[in-house]
C-alpha positions in Angstrom: -24.5 5.6 8.6 -26.1 6.8 11.8 -23.9 8.0 14.6 -22.8 5.3 17.0 -20.9 6.1 20.1 -21.4 3.0 22.1 -19.0 2.2 25.0 -18.3 -1.1 26.5 -17.1 -1.2 30.1 -14.6 -3.9 30.8 -14.0 -5.7 34.1 -11.7 -3.0 35.3 -14.2 -0.2 34.7 -12.5 1.3 31.7 -14.7 2.6 28.9 -13.7 1.1 25.6 -15.2 2.2 22.3 -17.3 -0.7 20.9 -16.8 -1.8 17.4 -20.0 -1.9 15.4 -20.2 -4.0 12.2 -22.5 -3.5 9.2 -22.7 -4.6 5.6 -21.0 -2.1 3.2 -22.8 -0.7 0.2 -21.7 1.4 -2.8 -21.7 4.6 -0.8 -18.8 3.0 1.3 -16.6 2.1 -1.6 -14.3 5.1 -1.5 -13.8 4.7 2.3 -13.1 1.0 1.8 -10.5 1.7 -0.9 -8.7 4.2 1.4 -8.7 1.7 4.2 -7.5 -1.2 2.1 -4.7 1.0 0.5 -3.5 1.9 4.0 -3.2 -1.9 4.7 -1.9 -2.9 1.3 0.5 -5.5 2.6 -2.4 -7.6 3.9 -5.3 -6.7 1.6 -3.9 -7.6 -1.8 -6.8 -10.0 -2.7 -9.5 -7.8 -1.3 -8.2 -4.8 -3.3 -7.9 -6.8 -6.5 -11.4 -8.2 -6.2 -12.9 -4.8 -5.3 -11.2 -3.3 -8.3 -12.4 -6.0 -10.6 -16.0 -6.3 -9.5 -16.9 -3.4 -7.2 -18.6 -3.5 -3.8 -22.1 -4.7 -4.9 -22.4 -8.5 -4.7 -23.5 -10.6 -7.6 -23.1 -14.4 -7.8 -20.1 -14.1 -10.1 -16.4 -14.6 -9.8 -14.5 -12.1 -7.7 -17.6 -10.7 -6.1 -18.1 -10.7 -2.3 -20.3 -9.4 0.5 -18.2 -6.8 2.4 -18.7 -6.1 6.1 -17.0 -3.2 7.8 -16.1 -2.7 11.5 -16.5 0.8 12.8 -15.2 2.4 16.0 -16.7 5.9 16.5 -17.6 6.2 12.8 -14.1 5.2 11.6 -13.6 2.1 9.5 -11.2 0.0 11.5 -11.6 -3.5 9.8 -13.2 -5.3 6.9 -14.1 -8.8 6.0 -15.4 -10.2 2.7 -17.3 -13.4 2.1 -17.2 -14.7 -1.5 
């Protein structure tokens, strides 16, 4: 992933790091697993599906397109669309 250090300036003039989203690929799987493990109480289904089918989408059960949200190159959120 290319470096992204975008800042958003809010109405009060504070610089807030922008969250940048992108589709995840197989090179992101280990980072995604670490992120989901840190949030295990709220990511049970994502962890199960990722374990069963991996990160690469195919039109089969338990597969999904994964999108990650990054703030200063750190994965801070993820969504999956089945």
